N, C-alpha and C positions, 0 to 999 in steps of 0.2 A: 899334513893333511892339505890336499889341494882343493882349491875352490874353483868351480867352473863359473865362467861369466854368465850372467843371466841377461837375456835379450829383453830390454824394456821398450815397449812401443813408444815411438816418438810422436808427439802431438803434431797434428797437421797445422801448418801455418794458417793463421786467421786471414781471411780475405781483407784486402784494404777497404776501409770504409768508403761507401759511396756518398759522394757529396750531393746534397740536394740540388746544387746548381747543375751538375751533370745530368741528373735524372730529368730535371725540367727541360734541359736542352735537348735530350733525346726524344722526349715526348713532343716537343715543338717540331723537331725535324721530322718525326713520324707523321704529325699532322700536316706539315707542309708537303711531304711526299704524297700523302693521300689526296690532298687538295689538288696537287699538280696532276696526279693520275686521273682524278675526276675531270679536271679541266681538259686534259688530252683526249679523254673519251668524248666529252661534249664537242670538242673541236672536230674530232674525226667523224662524229655522227651528224652534226648539225650544219657543217660548213656547206656541203653540196646542196642540200635542200634550200637553205637560205640564199645561197648564190644563184640557184636556179630561179627563185622567185624574183630576185633583183634583176637578173638578166632578162627575164620575161617582161618585167615592167619597162625596162629600157627599150626592148624591141617593140613592145606595144606603144610606147611613146613615139617612136619613129614612125610606126604605121599611122598613128593618129595625125601626126604632123603632115605626113605625105597625103593622107586622105583629105585634109582640110583644104587643099588646093585643087581638088578634083572638080568642085563646083565652079561654073563659069563666073568670071569676074572676081574670084577670091585668090588670095596669095597664101603662102605658108603661114600658119598660125602656131608659133612656137609656145604660146601659153595655153593652148588647148589641152595638152596632156595633163598639165597641173589642174586645170578646172575639171577635167574628166575624172581623174583619180580622187580629187577632193569630193566631187559629187558621189563617187562610188563609196567613199568612206562614210559620208554623211548618210547615205541611203541604207547602209548596213549597221552602223554603230552610232549615228548622230542623234537618234531619238529612241523612245521606247518601242515604237512600232518597228523600227529598223532592227533593233536588237532582238526582238521576238521573232521577226521574220528570218533573221540570221540563224537562230536556233532551230526554227522550223525547217529551214532548208538544209541545215547541217545534220539533223537527226537521222534521216534515211541514209545519207552519205556515210555517216559514222558507222552505223550497223553493218551496211554492206561492205564497207572497207575493212572492218574488223574481220569479216569472213574471208575476204581476199588476203588480208595480212596473215591470218591464221594458216591458210593454205600455203602461203609463201614460206612460213616457218617449217612446214613439212616438206618443202621442196616441190610444191605443187603450184601450177599456174592456173588459177580458177578464173576463166573468162566467162563463166556461166552465171555470174551474179545478176546479170540482166534478166535472164529467164527465171531464175530463182525468185527475184524480186516480183516479177509480174505474176507468177503462179501463186506466190504467197498472198498477193493482193486478191487474186481471184478466189483462192480458197477461203480467205477471210470474208469476202462478199457472199460466197455461197453459204458459209456457216451462219452468217448474220441473217440470211433469209429463213433459216430453220428455227432460229431463236429470236425472231424479230420482236415478238410480244412478250418475251420472258423477263424483261427488266434489265437494266444495265449490269447489275451484279452477276447475272448469269450470261447475258449476251456477250459482254466484252471479253471475259476470260475464254469462252468457247470460241469466239471468232479469232482471238489472238493465238490460241493453241492450235487451231486448225491451220491458220496461215503459216505458223512456224513449222508445223509438221509437213505441210505440202512443200515448203521450201527445202526442208531437210531431205525429203524424198527426192526432189530434183537434184540435190547435191549428192545423194547416195548413189545415183545411177552412174555418173562418171567415175566416182571413187571405186565402186564395185568393178566396173569394167577395167579400170586401171589395175586393180589388184589381181583380177582373175586372168585377163587376156593381155595386159600390157598396153591397151589402147590409150594413147596419150590424152590427158585431160584437156589440153588446148583444143584438139580436134572435136572431142565428144561434147565439150561444153558449148562450143560455137554451134554445133549441130543442134544441141538441145535448146539453144536460144531461139532458133527458127521454129522448132517444134512448139516451144512455149507460145510464141506469137500466134501460130496457127491454132493451137488449142484454145488460147484466150479468145480469139475471134469466133471460133465455133461455139464455145460455151455462152458467150454473151449474145450471140445471134440466135442461139437455140434455147437450151434449158434454162439459162439465167435471164433471158430477155424479159423486160417488163411488158406485160400484156397490153395490147392496143397502143404501143408506143410507135410513133412514126420512124424513129431511128433505133437501131439495136443498142439498147442501154439497159443496165440492171436497175432494180429497185434500190432505194437508199438503204443504208445499213441499219437504219432505225435505232433501236436501243443499244446497238453495238458501237455507236459513235462515241469516240473518246471524249471525256470531259475536258473543258478548256481551263487551264490554270493561269495563263498569262495573256494579256492583251486580247486580240480578236481571234487568233488561231493558235495560240501557244498550248497545244494539247499535252496530255500527261505522257504521251509517248516519248517526248523529249527527255523526261526524267528517266525513263527506262533506258534510253539510248546512252545517257551519261553514266548510269549505273553499270552498263555493260563494260565500260572501260576498266574499272578495277576488277571486275569478275574475270574478264579475259586475261588481264595481267596476272592475276592470282593463279589461274589455270596454267598459264604458260611457264611461270617462273617459280611457283611454289607448290606444284603438285607433281606426282610421278608421271601422270599422263602428259603434262606439258613438257617435262624433260624428255619423254619418249618421242613426242612429236618433233621436238627440236633435234633430237639425235637422229631420227629417221631422215629429216631434212638435210642434216649435215653429211651423213654417210649411211645409207641403208644397209650396206654389207656389214659394217661394224655394229650397227644396231641389232641386226639379226644374230651376229656372233655373240652379242652380249645377252641374248635370250629374249629380245623384243620380237614383236610380230608385226613387221611392216605392212602386211596385207590388211590386217585389222585396223592399224593406225591410219593408213591411207583412206580406207573407207570411212572410218569414224571422223577423220578430219574434214573430209569433203562434206559429210553429212552435217557437221556443226557449222561449216561455212555456209551451206545452203540454208540452214535454220536461221542464221543471222541475217542473210539477205532476204529470206522470206519474212522475217520480222520487220525489216525495213519497209517492204511493200505493204505489210499488214498495217503498221502504224501510219503509213502515208495515206492509205485509202480510208482507214477508220477515223483518222484525225483531220484530214484536209478535204479529200475529194468526195467521200461518202457514197460514191457510186462510180461505175466504170462503163465505158462505151467500147465498141468493138475495135476502135482505132486507138485505144489508150496507148500512149507511148511515153517513154521517159529515157533519160540518159544516165540515171543514177547508177545502174549496174556498171557502165563503162567508166563513168567518172570515179567510181570507187577504186578502180585499179590505180588511177593517178594518185588518189588520196593515200592509198596504202603504200605506194612507192615513195611519195613525198614524206610520209610519216615513218619510213624505214621499217615498216611492219611492226613497230612497237605500239601497243595500245595508246599510250599517252601521245606519241607523235601523230598517230592517226587521228586522235581527238582534235589536236591543234590544226592539222591539215584540213579536217572536215569543217572546222569553224572558219578557216580561211576561205574555202570554196563556198561554204554556205553564205558567208558575207558577200562574196562576189555576186552570187546569184541574187541575194536580197537587194543589193545596191545597183544592179544592172539597169533596172527600169528608171530609177531616179537619175542615173547618169545620162540616160538617153533623153530624158525630159529636160534636165537643166543644162547639160553641156552639148546636147545634140550629137553625141557619139552613140552609134548603134549598140544595143545590148549584146549583140553577138561578139563584141570585143572580149567579153568574159570567156567565151569558148576559145577564142584565139589565145588568150593568156594561159588558160589551162593547157592547151595543146603545146604551147611553147615551153611551159614548165616541164611537161612530160618529155619533150624533146631533149631538153638539157639534162634531165635525169637519166635518160637512156644513153645519152652521149657523155656520161660522166667521165670516162677515161680521157676523152679529148679535152673536156673542161679542166681536168686535173693537170694535164700537160700544158695547156695554154697559160693557166694561172700559176703553174709551178707549185701546186699544193702538195705538201708532204704530210704523211701520216693521216690522210683523209681516205675514208672508205669510198671506193669507187662506185659500188653498186650493192644491191642486195644479194647478188649471186643467183637470182632466179633465172636469168637468161642462160647462164652456164648450166644450171640444173636442167632447164628445158632442152638445151642442146645435147646434154649428156644422156638424158633418158628418152629422147624422142625415138620412136621406133623400136624401143627395147622390148624384151620379152616380158612375160608376166612376172610380177614381183614374187619372189620366193618366200 
């Protein structure tokens, strides 16, 4: 009798035991790689903005030294830049009033720059923050006249809501024109800035003019004036501006809408192929940008000025572009850049009084910062910076889309 061999399954070899030392080493290496990756990202993102600020301060120091010898009988004063920058710092952060003034100056810049940065993320160049700011302020003043005797609990929300909606409407117009006809937002927003100035002058000289006033000026906002939380003029609008940072960050990086906005900004064709609707997103993004700029004007007029005249002017809308560029269109970066520019504005008067340097030096510094940001490829080449982001890509986006047909 023959016996057939039976196939018995062979047991799989047991894996070698993992030593606790190796596991700890792997975890340590993973942490080091993560830290190194974060460090590289910080280096790539922050180097050019910080370098632009340093270079602007150096150029400003040279200008201050050269200007010190323009007066008859005086020679070059090499210590004047140090005294000027020291006074600028003391005027912005050296005391409680300076710190509050810095926050007051930074709040409208922050809100308007968040709108500009949000548009950048969608590949849009919003030059219209100036007009959106002004009409948001006018809308808030007009609304405050209707609810002037209603009490702060009613007047403030109504004025803020109307100002935000008017700003959103002024942002909707270029967004809609871009989506429907392909009209470039740079051209339309610049034109709308001039229309906003003319509309502001007409409204304040006509329907909103204070009766029997020798100059065209509106009535005060009355009960719609924002309550003061800090110092002499630290109004509650500062708190809303700071809260806007995490809100915009959450929208951009933790919601489907934010992902679609960034996708459309990166590649509209790919976004459309993926099922997104670039027309709707462009219109919506510009409307939100206008809403933020309108809120900036609303909080500024309700918290500080309390009334407007026909020649009301500001540079917040244009300064917001530099703030957004300096902050790399990231909400946190924009917040830091707004605090820097707000501090410059707050300390400019103190610098002029104590160091004798004109307050207009702040405008020069901001312009030089913008110049170095725009010329980032040249800066990278001169300083041989590797792995550093050259720009936000907004210039390339503008050149690529200028004169294009309607968005499909």
